[in-house]
C-alpha positions in Angstrom: -6.5 -38.4 82.5 -6.9 -42.2 81.0 -7.3 -41.8 77.2 -7.8 -45.4 76.3 -8.6 -44.8 72.9 -5.1 -43.4 72.5 -3.7 -45.9 74.8 -5.4 -48.9 72.4 -3.5 -46.9 69.4 -0.1 -46.8 70.9 -0.4 -50.2 71.6 -1.4 -51.5 68.1 1.8 -49.7 66.4 3.9 -51.5 69.1 2.6 -54.9 67.9 2.4 -53.6 64.5 6.5 -52.9 65.1 7.2 -56.3 66.5 5.4 -58.3 63.4 8.5 -59.2 61.3 10.3 -60.6 64.5 10.3 -63.7 66.3 7.5 -62.5 68.5 7.0 -61.3 72.3 9.9 -60.2 74.0 12.0 -60.8 71.2 11.9 -56.2 70.0 15.2 -54.1 71.3 12.4 -52.3 73.1 10.2 -53.9 75.4 6.8 -53.7 74.6 5.6 -51.8 77.6 8.4 -49.1 77.1 7.5 -49.2 73.7 3.8 -48.6 73.9 3.7 -45.6 76.8 6.7 -43.7 74.4 3.6 -43.9 71.9 1.2 -43.1 74.1 2.4 -39.8 75.4 4.2 -39.3 71.9 2.7 -40.4 69.0 4.2 -39.1 66.9 7.8 -40.6 66.0 9.7 -37.4 65.2 9.4 -36.5 69.2 11.1 -40.0 69.7 14.6 -41.0 71.2 15.8 -36.8 70.4 19.4 -36.0 70.8 20.1 -33.6 73.6 23.9 -33.0 73.7 25.4 -36.4 74.8 22.6 -38.3 76.2 19.3 -39.1 74.2 15.6 -38.5 75.5 12.8 -40.8 74.7 11.0 -38.1 74.1 11.5 -34.4 73.2 8.5 -32.5 72.4 7.4 -28.9 73.0 10.2 -28.1 75.2 9.8 -31.0 77.7 11.4 -33.8 77.7 9.8 -37.6 79.0 11.8 -40.3 80.4 10.0 -43.7 80.8 11.7 -45.6 83.6 10.9 -48.3 85.3 13.4 -48.8 88.0 17.0 -47.3 88.7 16.2 -44.1 88.8 19.4 -43.0 90.6 21.4 -43.9 86.8 19.2 -40.8 85.5 21.1 -38.1 88.0 23.8 -37.0 85.0 20.9 -36.3 82.0 18.9 -34.9 84.4 21.4 -32.4 85.3 21.7 -31.8 82.1 18.2 -31.3 81.0 17.5 -28.8 84.4 20.7 -27.0 82.9 19.5 -26.3 79.5 15.6 -25.4 81.3 13.9 -28.4 80.3 10.8 -29.7 81.9 10.8 -33.2 82.3 8.5 -35.6 83.3 9.1 -39.3 84.2 6.7 -41.8 83.7 7.1 -45.1 86.0 5.1 -48.0 84.5 3.2 -50.0 87.2 2.1 -53.6 86.5 -1.0 -53.2 88.9 -3.0 -55.9 87.4 -0.4 -58.4 86.6 -0.9 -62.0 84.5 1.6 -64.8 84.0 1.1 -66.6 80.6 3.5 -70.0 80.6 4.6 -70.6 76.6 5.2 -74.3 76.4 8.3 -74.6 74.6 7.5 -78.0 72.7 3.8 -77.2 71.3 4.0 -73.1 71.8 0.9 -73.7 74.0 0.4 -71.0 76.1 -1.1 -71.3 79.1 -2.7 -68.1 81.7 -2.1 -68.4 85.3 -4.9 -66.1 87.6 -5.0 -62.6 87.4 -2.7 -60.9 90.6 -3.7 -57.5 91.7 -1.7 -55.5 94.0 -2.5 -52.3 94.6 -0.3 -50.4 96.6 2.5 -51.2 94.3 3.1 -47.5 92.7 4.3 -46.5 96.3 7.7 -47.6 95.1 8.3 -45.1 93.0 9.1 -43.2 96.4 12.1 -45.6 96.7 13.1 -44.9 92.8 13.0 -41.2 93.9 15.5 -41.8 97.1 18.0 -42.1 94.4 16.9 -38.6 92.8 16.2 -37.0 95.5 18.6 -34.0 94.8 16.3 -32.9 92.2 12.4 -33.8 92.8 12.1 -30.6 94.8 12.9 -28.7 91.0 9.4 -27.4 89.9 10.7 -28.8 86.6 10.6 -31.9 87.6 7.5 -33.9 87.1 6.4 -37.4 87.3 3.6 -40.0 85.6 2.8 -43.0 87.6 1.0 -45.0 85.1 -1.2 -48.1 86.6 -1.4 -51.1 83.4 -3.1 -54.4 83.1 -0.2 -56.9 81.7 0.4 -60.4 80.4 3.9 -61.1 81.7 5.4 -64.3 79.1 7.4 -66.8 80.6 8.8 -69.7 78.6 8.5 -73.4 80.5 11.8 -74.0 80.8 13.0 -73.9 84.3 13.7 -76.4 86.7 11.3 -78.7 88.9 8.3 -80.4 88.2 6.2 -77.7 86.2 9.8 -76.2 84.9 8.3 -72.9 86.4 11.6 -72.4 88.6 13.7 -69.9 87.5 12.0 -70.0 84.1 13.3 -67.5 81.0 11.2 -63.9 81.2 10.4 -62.6 77.9 8.5 -59.4 78.2 5.5 -58.3 79.3 2.7 -57.3 77.1 0.7 -53.7 78.4 -3.1 -55.0 78.1 -4.8 -52.1 79.1 -4.1 -49.1 80.9 -6.0 -48.6 84.5 -5.0 -44.9 85.4 -2.5 -42.1 85.3 -1.5 -40.2 88.6 0.5 -36.8 87.9 2.4 -35.8 90.3 3.4 -32.0 89.3 3.9 -30.5 92.8 4.3 -30.0 96.6 0.8 -31.1 97.4 0.5 -33.9 94.8 2.6 -36.1 97.1 0.5 -36.5 99.6 -1.4 -39.1 97.9 1.1 -41.0 99.5 0.3 -40.2 103.2 -2.9 -42.3 103.5 -6.1 -41.2 105.2 -5.7 -43.7 107.8 -2.1 -42.8 109.5 -2.6 -41.0 112.8 -1.3 -37.2 113.6 2.2 -38.7 114.6 3.5 -42.1 113.6 6.8 -43.6 113.4 8.2 -45.7 110.5 6.5 -49.3 111.1 3.2 -47.7 111.0 3.6 -46.1 107.7 5.3 -48.5 105.9 2.4 -51.3 106.9 0.2 -48.6 105.3 2.0 -48.5 102.5 3.3 -51.8 101.9 7.1 -50.5 102.5 9.3 -52.4 105.1 13.0 -51.8 106.3 15.1 -49.3 104.2 12.4 -49.3 101.3 10.3 -47.5 104.0 13.3 -45.2 105.2 14.2 -44.6 102.1 10.0 -43.0 101.3 10.0 -41.3 104.5 13.2 -39.5 103.3 12.1 -38.4 100.0 8.7 -36.9 101.7 10.8 -34.7 104.0 12.4 -33.8 101.2 9.7 -32.9 99.1 8.0 -30.8 102.3 4.6 -33.0 102.9 6.1 -35.0 106.1 8.7 -34.0 109.3 10.5 -35.7 112.3 8.6 -34.4 115.4 10.3 -36.2 118.2 11.5 -39.8 119.2 9.8 -42.7 121.4 13.3 -44.6 122.4 15.1 -44.9 119.3 12.5 -44.7 117.5 11.7 -41.5 115.0 8.3 -40.3 115.2 6.7 -38.2 112.0 4.0 -36.0 111.1 1.9 -34.2 108.6 3.1 -30.4 107.7 
């Protein structure tokens, strides 16, 4: 589903918009958000469309697209209104799966790149975000698009410590490349969060270990997957809930 040519065009538009400002991190709209807006809707006439008392990132052909990196719970009132007005809604969730920190020397302007860090299970965090809108996720008109990106994270060397990196100022994440796009449009699509290594029956700890979530994050993820109907509780071992696939 990835269109790298379209992504590069979207990135070029975002870069052109930032010219005339003071560079990375000075735009009112962050680089990843701006790039994805042009990726999903290259024509600006579909951007920032007023729907009643809200403004949608994109509204095109009866479908609304919202780009949301975190705090899905803040969208509850928006989603309620969109669904009442019979819109289909796609929530785009950007994931920085490969990231390089770029340090900006505040005196010389020199850029120093750290090694690239890859986080393969990071997209599972969307389950934790979905917990905040779990009353809506079973609606057939709610869809998700997980967009895996390679990014560069720009930070100033103005912090504490010998290397000035402790509590340094973060500026912006710049999208370098698009790696993959995963659509969640139906109940079946949620099964991607159930690893093949899962046994027939399992507890929260073994599930969390496989998908990279612990504690309350893991509990929220399990509740989301129960809500959409891909797993269910099937008993207890002591105080632990035991789950199975449906």
